[in-house]
N, CA, C and O atoms as a printed pandas DataFrame, in Angstrom:
     atom_number atom_name residue_name chain_id  residue_number  x_coord  y_coord  z_coord
0              1         N          MET        A               1   -4.633   -3.586    8.440
1              2        CA          MET        A               1   -3.516   -3.451    7.617
2              3         C          MET        A               1   -3.195   -4.841    6.983
3              4         O          MET        A               1   -3.523   -5.897    7.525
4              5         N          ILE        A               2   -2.544   -4.765    5.821
5              6        CA          ILE        A               2   -2.107   -6.006    5.185
6              7         C          ILE        A               2   -0.695   -5.903    4.688
7              8         O          ILE        A               2   -0.138   -4.815    4.541
8              9         N          LEU        A               3   -0.115   -7.081    4.426
9             10        CA          LEU        A               3    1.226   -7.099    3.756
10            11         C          LEU        A               3    1.040   -7.254    2.326
11            12         O          LEU        A               3    0.108   -7.928    1.890
12            13         N          GLY        A               4    1.914   -6.639    1.535
13            14        CA          GLY        A               4    1.784   -6.753    0.078
14            15         C          GLY        A               4    3.186   -6.542   -0.611
15            16         O          GLY        A               4    4.149   -6.109    0.022
16            17         N          LYS        A               5    3.237   -6.851   -1.851
17            18        CA          LYS        A               5    4.494   -6.626   -2.649
18            19         C          LYS        A               5    4.169   -5.707   -3.709
19            20         O          LYS        A               5    3.183   -5.871   -4.428
20            21         N          VAL        A               6    5.051   -4.650   -3.837
21            22        CA          VAL        A               6    4.835   -3.637   -4.913
22            23         C          VAL        A               6    5.212   -4.262   -6.261
23            24         O          VAL        A               6    6.320   -4.774   -6.415
24            25         N          THR        A               7    4.329   -4.225   -7.202
25            26        CA          THR        A               7    4.562   -4.873   -8.471
26            27         C          THR        A               7    4.606   -3.889   -9.602
27            28         O          THR        A               7    4.992   -4.277  -10.704
28            29         N          GLY        A               8    4.236   -2.634   -9.414
29            30        CA          GLY        A               8    4.279   -1.644  -10.448
30            31         C          GLY        A               8    4.074   -0.234  -10.007
31            32         O          GLY        A               8    3.901    0.052   -8.822
32            33         N          THR        A               9    4.094    0.631  -10.955
33            34        CA          THR        A               9    3.768    2.039  -10.661
34            35         C          THR        A               9    2.651    2.594  -11.607
35            36         O          THR        A               9    2.405    2.081  -12.699
36            37         N          VAL        A              10    2.036    3.614  -11.133
37            38        CA          VAL        A              10    1.020    4.266  -11.956
38            39         C          VAL        A              10    1.484    5.668  -12.324
39            40         O          VAL        A              10    1.855    6.454  -11.452
40            41         N          VAL        A              11    1.464    5.974  -13.588
41            42        CA          VAL        A              11    1.902    7.299  -13.983
42            43         C          VAL        A              11    0.671    8.050  -14.507
43            44         O          VAL        A              11   -0.083    7.572  -15.355
44            45         N          THR        A              12    0.514    9.287  -13.932
45            46        CA          THR        A              12   -0.675   10.114  -14.350
46            47         C          THR        A              12   -0.153   11.515  -14.781
47            48         O          THR        A              12    0.863   11.981  -14.266
48            49         N          THR        A              13   -0.813   12.134  -15.668
49            50        CA          THR        A              13   -0.398   13.421  -16.086
50            51         C          THR        A              13   -1.042   14.514  -15.273
51            52         O          THR        A              13   -0.522   15.625  -15.172
52            53         N          ILE        A              14   -2.191   14.183  -14.688
53            54        CA          ILE        A              14   -2.888   15.100  -13.798
54            55         C          ILE        A              14   -3.194   14.271  -12.516
55            56         O          ILE        A              14   -3.690   13.146  -12.562
56            57         N          GLY        A              15   -2.853   14.928  -11.355
57            58        CA          GLY        A              15   -3.157   14.209  -10.076
58            59         C          GLY        A              15   -4.035   15.068   -9.194
59            60         O          GLY        A              15   -4.073   16.290   -9.334
60            61         N          HIS        A              16   -4.735   14.422   -8.291
61            62        CA          HIS        A              16   -5.562   15.127   -7.294
62            63         C          HIS        A              16   -4.672   15.808   -6.280
63            64         O          HIS        A              16   -3.610   15.310   -5.905
64            65         N          ALA        A              17   -5.131   16.938   -5.861
65            66        CA          ALA        A              17   -4.339   17.753   -4.886
66            67         C          ALA        A              17   -4.073   16.973   -3.545
67            68         O          ALA        A              17   -3.079   17.250   -2.873
68            69         N          ASP        A              18   -4.896   16.067   -3.183
69            70        CA          ASP        A              18   -4.701   15.343   -1.991
70            71         C          ASP        A              18   -3.481   14.472   -2.065
71            72         O          ASP        A              18   -2.939   14.087   -1.030
72            73         N          TYR        A              19   -3.029   14.150   -3.254
73            74        CA          TYR        A              19   -1.878   13.267   -3.360
74            75         C          TYR        A              19   -0.560   13.963   -3.194
75            76         O          TYR        A              19    0.436   13.312   -2.879
76            77         N          LYS        A              20   -0.512   15.222   -3.386
77            78        CA          LYS        A              20    0.642   16.094   -3.127
78            79         C          LYS        A              20    1.974   15.447   -3.457
79            80         O          LYS        A              20    2.804   15.250   -2.569
80            81         N          SER        A              21    2.183   15.125   -4.683
81            82        CA          SER        A              21    3.417   14.554   -5.365
82            83         C          SER        A              21    3.833   13.240   -4.678
83            84         O          SER        A              21    5.021   12.919   -4.650
84            85         N          ARG        A              22    2.867   12.470   -4.120
85            86        CA          ARG        A              22    3.212   11.125   -3.683
86            87         C          ARG        A              22    2.936   10.194   -4.899
87            88         O          ARG        A              22    2.118   10.505   -5.764
88            89         N          ARG        A              23    3.635    9.063   -4.927
89            90        CA          ARG        A              23    3.474    8.187   -5.959
90            91         C          ARG        A              23    2.322    7.139   -5.769
91            92         O          ARG        A              23    1.983    6.788   -4.639
92            93         N          LEU        A              24    1.771    6.684   -6.826
93            94        CA          LEU        A              24    0.729    5.651   -6.777
94            95         C          LEU        A              24    1.448    4.308   -7.211
95            96         O          LEU        A              24    2.103    4.242   -8.252
96            97         N          LEU        A              25    1.290    3.298   -6.389
97            98        CA          LEU        A              25    1.954    2.019   -6.638
98            99         C          LEU        A              25    0.972    0.858   -6.733
99           100         O          LEU        A              25   -0.046    0.840   -6.041
100          101         N          VAL        A              26    1.266   -0.066   -7.554
101          102        CA          VAL        A              26    0.421   -1.284   -7.659
102          103         C          VAL        A              26    0.865   -2.284   -6.632
103          104         O          VAL        A              26    2.047   -2.627   -6.607
104          105         N          VAL        A              27    0.018   -2.760   -5.806
105          106        CA          VAL        A              27    0.427   -3.702   -4.683
106          107         C          VAL        A              27   -0.315   -5.017   -4.831
107          108         O          VAL        A              27   -1.529   -5.035   -5.033
108          109         N          GLN        A              28    0.390   -6.075   -4.732
109          110        CA          GLN        A              28   -0.203   -7.466   -4.789
110          111         C          GLN        A              28   -0.228   -7.956   -3.302
111          112         O          GLN        A              28    0.830   -8.008   -2.675
112          113         N          PRO        A              29   -1.358   -8.299   -2.756
113          114        CA          PRO        A              29   -1.437   -8.728   -1.334
114          115         C          PRO        A              29   -0.666  -10.010   -1.200
115          116         O          PRO        A              29   -0.680  -10.841   -2.108
116          117         N          LEU        A              30    0.015  -10.190   -0.074
117          118        CA          LEU        A              30    0.709  -11.446    0.287
118          119         C          LEU        A              30   -0.278  -12.371    0.994
119          120         O          LEU        A              30   -1.025  -11.935    1.870
120          121         N          LEU        A              31   -0.278  -13.596    0.628
121          122        CA          LEU        A              31   -1.308  -14.468    1.155
122          123         C          LEU        A              31   -0.668  -15.618    1.933
123          124         O          LEU        A              31    0.451  -16.027    1.623
124          125         N          LEU        A              32   -1.351  -16.128    2.914
125          126        CA          LEU        A              32   -0.942  -17.298    3.650
126          127         C          LEU        A              32   -1.461  -18.552    2.828
127          128         O          LEU        A              32   -2.423  -18.431    2.069
128          129         N          PRO        A              33   -0.831  -19.702    2.989
129          130        CA          PRO        A              33   -1.318  -20.895    2.265
130          131         C          PRO        A              33   -2.814  -21.124    2.511
131          132         O          PRO        A              33   -3.265  -21.131    3.656
132          133         N          GLY        A              34   -3.549  -21.305    1.471
133          134        CA          GLY        A              34   -4.970  -21.633    1.565
134          135         C          GLY        A              34   -5.908  -20.382    1.417
135          136         O          GLY        A              34   -7.122  -20.524    1.268
136          137         N          GLU        A              35   -5.296  -19.137    1.463
137          138        CA          GLU        A              35   -6.092  -17.964    1.361
138          139         C          GLU        A              35   -6.440  -17.651   -0.148
139          140         O          GLU        A              35   -5.630  -17.879   -1.046
140          141         N          GLU        A              36   -7.649  -17.132   -0.365
141          142        CA          GLU        A              36   -8.069  -16.812   -1.699
142          143         C          GLU        A              36   -7.410  -15.535   -2.130
143          144         O          GLU        A              36   -7.356  -14.590   -1.343
144          145         N          PRO        A              37   -6.918  -15.459   -3.308
145          146        CA          PRO        A              37   -6.403  -14.193   -3.823
146          147         C          PRO        A              37   -7.487  -13.131   -3.975
147          148         O          PRO        A              37   -8.590  -13.422   -4.437
148          149         N          SER        A              38   -7.153  -11.845   -3.567
149          150        CA          SER        A              38   -8.162  -10.839   -3.620
150          151         C          SER        A              38   -7.930   -9.809   -4.736
151          152         O          SER        A              38   -8.741   -8.908   -4.949
152          153         N          GLY        A              39   -6.799   -9.969   -5.443
153          154        CA          GLY        A              39   -6.526   -9.085   -6.612
154          155         C          GLY        A              39   -5.593   -7.946   -6.171
155          156         O          GLY        A              39   -5.521   -7.572   -5.000
156          157         N          ASP        A              40   -4.893   -7.426   -7.168
157          158        CA          ASP        A              40   -3.998   -6.280   -6.903
158          159         C          ASP        A              40   -4.753   -4.986   -6.758
159          160         O          ASP        A              40   -5.875   -4.867   -7.251
160          161         N          PHE        A              41   -4.167   -4.016   -6.093
161          162        CA          PHE        A              41   -4.841   -2.725   -5.950
162          163         C          PHE        A              41   -3.792   -1.613   -5.982
163          164         O          PHE        A              41   -2.588   -1.864   -5.932
164          165         N          ILE        A              42   -4.292   -0.370   -6.067
165          166        CA          ILE        A              42   -3.424    0.786   -6.156
166          167         C          ILE        A              42   -3.374    1.448   -4.748
167          168         O          ILE        A              42   -4.405    1.637   -4.103
168          169         N          ALA        A              43   -2.120    1.797   -4.287
169          170        CA          ALA        A              43   -2.030    2.480   -3.003
170          171         C          ALA        A              43   -1.165    3.705   -3.181
171          172         O          ALA        A              43   -0.240    3.759   -3.992
172          173         N          LEU        A              44   -1.522    4.682   -2.374
173          174        CA          LEU        A              44   -0.702    5.897   -2.300
174          175         C          LEU        A              44    0.564    5.623   -1.452
175          176         O          LEU        A              44    0.445    5.070   -0.358
176          177         N          ASP        A              45    1.746    5.989   -1.919
177          178        CA          ASP        A              45    2.982    5.678   -1.168
178          179         C          ASP        A              45    3.350    6.883   -0.253
179          180         O          ASP        A              45    3.405    8.041   -0.667
180          181         N          SER        A              46    3.587    6.514    0.984
181          182        CA          SER        A              46    4.100    7.535    1.956
182          183         C          SER        A              46    5.463    7.172    2.471
183          184         O          SER        A              46    5.925    7.785    3.433
184          185         N          THR        A              47    6.159    6.168    1.856
185          186        CA          THR        A              47    7.440    5.688    2.411
186          187         C          THR        A              47    8.581    5.626    1.387
187          188         O          THR        A              47    9.682    5.235    1.774
188          189         N          GLN        A              48    8.407    5.964    0.177
189          190        CA          GLN        A              48    9.522    5.832   -0.782
190          191         C          GLN        A              48    9.726    4.373   -1.176
191          192         O          GLN        A              48   10.835    3.994   -1.553
192          193         N          ALA        A              49    8.691    3.552   -1.099
193          194        CA          ALA        A              49    8.746    2.135   -1.553
194          195         C          ALA        A              49    8.994    2.060   -3.048
195          196         O          ALA        A              49    8.738    2.989   -3.813
196          197         N          GLY        A              50    9.499    0.918   -3.408
197          198        CA          GLY        A              50    9.746    0.700   -4.844
198          199         C          GLY        A              50    9.304   -0.649   -5.287
199          200         O          GLY        A              50    8.833   -1.443   -4.473
200          201         N          ILE        A              51    9.443   -0.945   -6.585
201          202        CA          ILE        A              51    9.030   -2.221   -7.129
202          203         C          ILE        A              51    9.885   -3.396   -6.492
203          204         O          ILE        A              51   11.115   -3.361   -6.463
204          205         N          GLY        A              52    9.145   -4.414   -5.996
205          206        CA          GLY        A              52    9.849   -5.552   -5.387
206          207         C          GLY        A              52    9.798   -5.443   -3.872
207          208         O          GLY        A              52   10.009   -6.458   -3.209
208          209         N          ASP        A              53    9.530   -4.272   -3.267
209          210        CA          ASP        A              53    9.523   -4.093   -1.818
210          211         C          ASP        A              53    8.302   -4.781   -1.270
211          212         O          ASP        A              53    7.230   -4.751   -1.873
212          213         N          THR        A              54    8.478   -5.429   -0.069
213          214        CA          THR        A              54    7.351   -5.894    0.732
214          215         C          THR        A              54    6.885   -4.721    1.666
215          216         O          THR        A              54    7.679   -4.119    2.389
216          217         N          VAL        A              55    5.615   -4.452    1.605
217          218        CA          VAL        A              55    5.131   -3.221    2.242
218          219         C          VAL        A              55    4.012   -3.561    3.173
219          220         O          VAL        A              55    3.377   -4.602    3.006
220          221         N          LEU        A              56    3.733   -2.706    4.177
221          222        CA          LEU        A              56    2.676   -2.694    5.051
222          223         C          LEU        A              56    1.664   -1.618    4.564
223          224         O          LEU        A              56    2.022   -0.454    4.386
224          225         N          VAL        A              57    0.427   -2.029    4.361
225          226        CA          VAL        A              57   -0.551   -1.151    3.703
226          227         C          VAL        A              57   -1.785   -1.013    4.611
227          228         O          VAL        A              57   -2.349   -1.995    5.092
228          229         N          ASN        A              58   -2.177    0.267    4.823
229          230        CA          ASN        A              58   -3.383    0.568    5.508
230          231         C          ASN        A              58   -4.453    0.643    4.441
231          232         O          ASN        A              58   -4.406    1.537    3.596
232          233         N          ARG        A              59   -5.455   -0.300    4.448
233          234        CA          ARG        A              59   -6.489   -0.353    3.448
234          235         C          ARG        A              59   -7.834    0.019    4.017
235          236         O          ARG        A              59   -8.847   -0.594    3.682
236          237         N          GLU        A              60   -7.853    1.008    4.865
237          238        CA          GLU        A              60   -9.124    1.475    5.473
238          239         C          GLU        A              60   -9.067    2.999    5.278
239          240         O          GLU        A              60   -8.090    3.656    5.637
240          241         N          GLY        A              61  -10.148    3.533    4.698
241          242        CA          GLY        A              61  -10.168    4.992    4.360
242          243         C          GLY        A              61   -9.877    5.961    5.451
243          244         O          GLY        A              61   -9.097    6.899    5.288
244          245         N          ASN        A              62  -10.511    5.730    6.570
245          246        CA          ASN        A              62  -10.332    6.694    7.719
246          247         C          ASN        A              62   -8.900    6.686    8.208
247          248         O          ASN        A              62   -8.319    7.738    8.471
248          249         N          GLY        A              63   -8.329    5.492    8.330
249          250        CA          GLY        A              63   -6.978    5.374    8.791
250          251         C          GLY        A              63   -5.986    5.887    7.747
251          252         O          GLY        A              63   -4.933    6.408    8.116
252          253         N          ALA        A              64   -6.289    5.754    6.467
253          254        CA          ALA        A              64   -5.466    6.327    5.454
254          255         C          ALA        A              64   -5.482    7.811    5.448
255          256         O          ALA        A              64   -4.445    8.439    5.236
256          257         N          ARG        A              65   -6.599    8.384    5.669
257          258        CA          ARG        A              65   -6.748    9.867    5.693
258          259         C          ARG        A              65   -6.005   10.363    6.911
259          260         O          ARG        A              65   -5.396   11.429    6.819
260          261         N          GLN        A              66   -6.001    9.693    8.031
261          262        CA          GLN        A              66   -5.225   10.060    9.203
262          263         C          GLN        A              66   -3.693   10.070    8.918
263          264         O          GLN        A              66   -2.948   10.942    9.366
264          265         N          VAL        A              67   -3.291    9.057    8.155
265          266        CA          VAL        A              67   -1.819    9.055    7.821
266          267         C          VAL        A              67   -1.450   10.272    6.945
267          268         O          VAL        A              67   -0.337   10.789    7.051
268          269         N          LEU        A              68   -2.331   10.708    6.125
269          270        CA          LEU        A              68   -2.058   11.871    5.294
270          271         C          LEU        A              68   -2.339   13.182    6.001
271          272         O          LEU        A              68   -2.030   14.246    5.465
272          273         N          GLY        A              69   -2.927   13.129    7.208
273          274        CA          GLY        A              69   -3.263   14.358    7.948
274          275         C          GLY        A              69   -4.333   15.164    7.267
275          276         O          GLY        A              69   -4.406   16.373    7.486
276          277         N          ASN        A              70   -5.151   14.571    6.470
277          278        CA          ASN        A              70   -6.230   15.259    5.783
278          279         C          ASN        A              70   -7.572   14.450    5.962
279          280         O          ASN        A              70   -7.718   13.405    5.329
280          281         N          PRO        A              71   -8.514   14.894    6.777
281          282        CA          PRO        A              71   -9.762   14.170    6.949
282          283         C          PRO        A              71  -10.646   14.124    5.766
283          284         O          PRO        A              71  -11.605   13.352    5.746
284          285         N          ASP        A              72  -10.370   14.925    4.762
285          286        CA          ASP        A              72  -11.192   14.909    3.591
286          287         C          ASP        A              72  -10.555   14.318    2.375
287          288         O          ASP        A              72  -11.136   14.386    1.292
288          289         N          ALA        A              73   -9.380   13.737    2.501
289          290        CA          ALA        A              73   -8.630   13.179    1.343
290          291         C          ALA        A              73   -9.384   11.983    0.662
291          292         O          ALA        A              73   -9.967   11.133    1.334
292          293         N          CYS        A              74   -9.346   11.966   -0.566
293          294        CA          CYS        A              74  -10.028   10.881   -1.359
294          295         C          CYS        A              74   -9.086    9.741   -1.651
295          296         O          CYS        A              74   -8.619    9.529   -2.770
296          297         N          VAL        A              75   -8.819    8.976   -0.513
297          298        CA          VAL        A              75   -7.867    7.842   -0.559
298          299         C          VAL        A              75   -8.377    6.719    0.287
299          300         O          VAL        A              75   -9.012    6.943    1.317
300          301         N          ILE        A              76   -8.100    5.488   -0.147
301          302        CA          ILE        A              76   -8.498    4.323    0.597
302          303         C          ILE        A              76   -7.249    3.579    1.095
303          304         O          ILE        A              76   -7.226    3.094    2.226
304          305         N          SER        A              77   -6.227    3.491    0.260
305          306        CA          SER        A              77   -5.050    2.649    0.622
306          307         C          SER        A              77   -3.817    3.472    0.635
307          308         O          SER        A              77   -3.532    4.202   -0.314
308          309         N          VAL        A              78   -3.052    3.360    1.741
309          310        CA          VAL        A              78   -1.775    4.092    1.855
310          311         C          VAL        A              78   -0.678    3.107    2.278
311          312         O          VAL        A              78   -0.879    2.330    3.210
312          313         N          ILE        A              79    0.442    3.130    1.625
313          314        CA          ILE        A              79    1.605    2.328    2.082
314          315         C          ILE        A              79    2.234    3.045    3.273
315          316         O          ILE        A              79    2.661    4.189    3.117
316          317         N          VAL        A              80    2.313    2.446    4.426
317          318        CA          VAL        A              80    2.796    3.010    5.693
318          319         C          VAL        A              80    4.089    2.489    6.131
319          320         O          VAL        A              80    4.691    3.054    7.044
320          321         N          GLY        A              81    4.588    1.396    5.520
321          322        CA          GLY        A              81    5.885    0.868    5.971
322          323         C          GLY        A              81    6.483   -0.063    4.907
323          324         O          GLY        A              81    5.762   -0.732    4.167
324          325         N          ILE        A              82    7.772   -0.084    4.855
325          326        CA          ILE        A              82    8.535   -1.062    4.173
326          327         C          ILE        A              82    9.114   -2.145    5.081
327          328         O          ILE        A              82    9.882   -1.886    6.008
328          329         N          VAL        A              83    8.699   -3.378    4.759
329          330        CA          VAL        A              83    9.042   -4.458    5.690
330          331         C          VAL        A              83   10.457   -4.915    5.379
331          332         O          VAL        A              83   10.748   -5.230    4.225
332          333         N          ASP        A              84   11.378   -4.964    6.393
333          334        CA          ASP        A              84   12.738   -5.406    6.260
334          335         C          ASP        A              84   12.773   -6.989    6.286
335          336         O          ASP        A              84   13.449   -7.623    5.476
336          337         N          SER        A              85   12.048   -7.551    7.209
337          338        CA          SER        A              85   12.017   -9.062    7.310
338          339         C          SER        A              85   10.724   -9.444    7.913
339          340         O          SER        A              85   10.053   -8.664    8.588
340          341         N          LEU        A              86   10.381  -10.699    7.644
341          342        CA          LEU        A              86    9.072  -11.216    8.066
342          343         C          LEU        A              86    9.297  -12.624    8.543
343          344         O          LEU        A              86    9.949  -13.393    7.835
344          345         N          SER        A              87    8.788  -13.022    9.723
345          346        CA          SER        A              87    8.900  -14.410   10.118
346          347         C          SER        A              87    7.545  -14.802   10.748
347          348         O          SER        A              87    7.025  -14.138   11.645
348          349         N          ILE        A              88    7.010  -15.913   10.226
349          350        CA          ILE        A              88    5.810  -16.487   10.826
350          351         C          ILE        A              88    6.203  -17.879   11.334
351          352         O          ILE        A              88    6.290  -18.785   10.505
352          353         N          PRO        A              89    6.440  -18.115   12.591
353          354        CA          PRO        A              89    6.942  -19.316   13.139
354          355         C          PRO        A              89    6.133  -20.554   12.761
355          356         O          PRO        A              89    6.707  -21.630   12.596
356          357         N          SER        A              90    4.906  -20.435   12.632
357          358        CA          SER        A              90    4.076  -21.668   12.274
358          359         C          SER        A              90    4.269  -22.061   10.856
359          360         O          SER        A              90    3.871  -23.165   10.484
360          361         N          PHE        A              91    4.869  -21.215   10.011
361          362        CA          PHE        A              91    5.038  -21.571    8.577
362          363         C          PHE        A              91    6.534  -21.664    8.285
363          364         O          PHE        A              91    6.891  -21.856    7.123
364          365         N          ASP        A              92    7.431  -21.540    9.267
365          366        CA          ASP        A              92    8.880  -21.711    8.956
366          367         C          ASP        A              92    9.196  -23.167    8.865
367          368         O          ASP        A              92   10.344  -23.535    8.614
C-alpha cells in the first residue's frame, strides 16, 4: 500500500460492470525526501474520498480484487482509506 493525494476525478460515459458506480480518482503518490517520483495513477474509490484528501491505496491487483469482493475484477488500484493525520517522527 502507498499514501497518496487525490488530485482529480475521471468522468466516463460508459463504465465496466466491476466498478459498480464507484468513482475513479487521480492519485499523486506522496514521497519521502529523496524518493524518485513515479507518476500519478488512477484508482477506484471505495471510501468516498475527494480532491485534496490524503488516501491509503492498495496498488496490487489481487489485494484490490479482494477489497471489491470480486476475484475476477479488472482493477489494479483501490483507495481503501482516507488518512486523518500522518506523523513520521524521523522527519518531524
